[in-house]
N, C-alpha and C positions, 0 to 999 in steps of 0.2 A: 495325254493318254496315248497308249499304243493302238495301233490299227486293230489286232485281235479284240482289245478291250472295248474298243469303240462298236466294233460290229456286233460283239457279245451283247453290249447294252442295248443297242437298236434291236436285235433278235429278241431279248426280253420284253420290250415293249411291243414289238409286232406279234409275239404268241398271244398277248393278252387279246388281240383284236381278231383272230383267225374266226373265219366264218362256219368251219366245220371242226368238230373234236377229231383230233388225230386218233387212228387205231391204237389199241393197248401196247403193242410192239414199240410203236412210234413213241409213245408216252414213256415207256421205259427207256428208250435211247434218251429222250430229252432230259429224263430225270438222271439219268447216269451221266451224261455230258456236263449238266449243270452241276452236279456235285462235284466232278473231278474238276471243273474251273473253278469253283469256289472253294472247295476245300482240300483237292489233291487226293492222294491216295487213300482208299478206304481202309481205314484202321479200326473200325468197329467190329465187335463180336459178331459172328455169323448167327443170324436168327434161327429160331427153331424150324424144322421142316412143317410144323404144323401151322406157322404163320405164314401162308404162301404169298401174300402179297408182300410182306417186309422181305421174305427170301427172294422173290424174283428181282426186287428193287436192289438188295444187296449184291445178288449174283451180277445183275447188269453193271452196277458201279464197280465191282471188282474186277471185271474183264478189262477195265480200263487202266488198271495198275499200271505205271509207269508212263502214262500219255502226260505230256505236260501240260500246264494250264493254259498256255497260248493256243497249244494244238487243240485241247477240248473246246474253248472259246470259239476256234474258227470252225470246228465241226459243227458245234450247236448252232451258230450262225448260218452255216450251210444247209443244215437240216431244216431249219426254219424257213429258209428261203423256198424251200420245196412244198411246203404246207400252203394250203389255201386259207 
């Protein structure tokens, strides 16, 4: 297993044991980085403006278009390290 994958897997376990819930902006970042790391670029249809939550998630993930899986894994792990 490569280093980014190992760090990502450890971060996935650590995020389940956080003592405080991250704010919504951080949760969106975590979601987008997770999706980029596990699925790659966003190719799903853009949700309707009336579905505010789905649209925010889609926009956050879409902003990461072109980011490599390894880079997304490293960013995810680094972000989780900053959380309590």
